[in-house]
C-alpha positions in Angstrom: 0.0 0.0 0.0 1.4 3.4 -0.8 2.2 6.1 1.6 -0.5 8.7 2.3 0.4 12.2 1.3 0.5 15.2 3.7 -1.0 18.4 2.6 1.8 20.8 2.9 -0.4 23.9 3.3 -1.8 22.4 6.4 1.5 21.1 7.8 2.8 24.7 7.7 -0.2 26.1 9.6 -1.0 23.5 12.3 1.1 21.6 14.8 -0.3 18.8 16.8 -0.1 18.6 20.6 0.5 15.6 22.8 -3.2 15.3 23.6 -4.0 15.1 19.8 -5.4 18.7 19.5 -4.0 21.1 16.9 -2.4 24.5 17.6 -2.9 27.3 15.2 -2.0 30.9 14.9 -4.6 33.6 15.5 -5.9 35.8 12.8 -6.0 39.7 12.6 -2.5 40.1 14.1 -0.5 41.1 11.0 -1.5 44.7 10.2 -3.5 47.7 11.4 -2.0 47.2 14.9 -2.0 50.8 16.0 -5.8 50.8 16.7 -5.5 47.4 18.7 -4.9 47.6 22.4 -1.6 46.2 23.8 -3.6 43.5 25.6 -5.3 42.4 22.4 -2.0 42.4 20.4 -0.3 40.3 23.2 -3.1 37.8 23.0 -2.9 37.5 19.2 0.7 36.4 19.6 -0.3 33.3 21.5 -1.3 30.0 19.9 -5.0 29.1 19.6 -6.5 25.6 19.7 -8.4 24.4 16.7 -12.1 23.8 17.2 -13.5 20.3 17.4 -15.5 20.7 14.2 -12.3 21.6 12.2 -10.0 18.9 13.8 -11.5 16.1 11.6 -10.7 18.0 8.5 -7.2 18.9 9.5 -6.6 15.3 10.8 -7.3 14.1 7.3 -4.8 16.5 5.8 -2.1 15.5 8.3 -2.2 11.7 8.3 1.2 11.4 10.1 0.5 13.8 12.9 1.3 12.5 16.5 -2.2 11.1 17.1 
């Protein structure tokens, strides 16, 4: 049986955690930062967790993730 292929676009955007969830970067943190508060900019730097509904789709794109 041939190897399954990883979607490279998903591999660059998501990293899996030990518990099997996926980390992602938050949106809206790239530009127009002067009108955003420092607290909001600080929280945009942190990683977010992918929602349960999207986890199935991302798991299909990353067949060799940790879990």
